[in-house]
C-alpha positions, 0 to 999 in steps of 0.5 A: 276484762282488765289488763295492766302493764308496768315497766321500770328501766333499772339500767340503760345505756349504749350497750343495752338495758335492764328492765323490770316488767309486771303484768296483771290480767283479770276477766269477769264473767256475768254467769260463769264465775268459776272461769274468771281468770286472775293472772300476775306475771313479773319479769326481769329482762336484760338486753345487750346490743352487740351492734346497732342492728344485732341484739340479744335479750334474755328474760326470766318470768314468774306467773301466778294464775287463779281460776275462779278463786283457786290457784290454777298454776304457778309457772317459771319461764326463761329463754334468750331472744336474738334480734337482727334488724335489716337495712330497710326496716326488716327484722328477724327474731329467734326465740328459745324458751323453757317453761316449767309449770306446776298445775293444781287441781280445781273443782272443774278440772279435778285431774289438772295436776297431771299437766304439771311439767315442762315445755321447750319451744323455738320460734322464728319470726320475720317482719318487714315493710311492704310500703310506707304504710303497710307491713307484714310478718310471718313466723314458725314455731315448734314446741314440746310438752313433757308432763306427768301423763302421756295424755298431755305430752306432745309435740306441736308446730305453729305457722303465723302470718300478719298484716298491718296497715297505717290509716289516717288519724293515728289509726291502725288496721291489723289482721293476724292468722295462725295455724297450729297442730299438736300431736299427743303421745297418749292413747284416748280410750274413747277414740282408741287412738292418740289425740291430734289437734289442728287449730285455725285462728284469726284476729282482726283489730281496728284501733285509733289513738287520741293525744298519744295517751288514749286508745280505742280498739275494736277486736274480733277473734275466731278460733276453730280447733279440730280434734279427734277427741270430742271434748277438745273439738270446739269453736269460739268467737269473741268480739270486744271493745278495748280502751287503753290509757298510758300513764 
């Protein structure tokens, strides 16, 4: 996979900034070419500094996603973020989000368009230093999907936690874990009840930097999604080596 991120500061000053951000993502499978993802996302983001410790950020982003060689979805997302910095390195962040997505049918997901609709979300995140080399973060979020089908309408909650440890030689150890639950409105005939998903995930990353421009990371991801609908009951393990360059 390849990931490119670019940022341009259009305006900057003591009261805030205006930035243009662009992200490109491409995954390539050796055998499962129909599952290759090509994502382009452009964002305009403004930040206003109420005080040295209180910031308001607002963003508007557009996403275009290909699955294989076919359009999978278009999406527009927007929302404000309120960020409060504490006296000892703590931070508290509230994110409110709105996203509208237009899904397209593709060969492997013939009824994909019924997922078209809106998502409303709110997330509260707190972080702080436990020592000079260790920091922790916790978060809680809720969201609501409104689509063309009750099978994809649903309300979710997510709880997250993370721990980062600075290591010698510009290295970093990071562990994050999430628990998410989603209760859907529609009744699946195959099980005779509404779908409920409960997902556990964990990501372990060990990274180091060279000369401030180059980085190397070893990453492992584990995901287990428990669902009462068999098609969505799954587990996944992904191990990777990531190389990054700043220029």
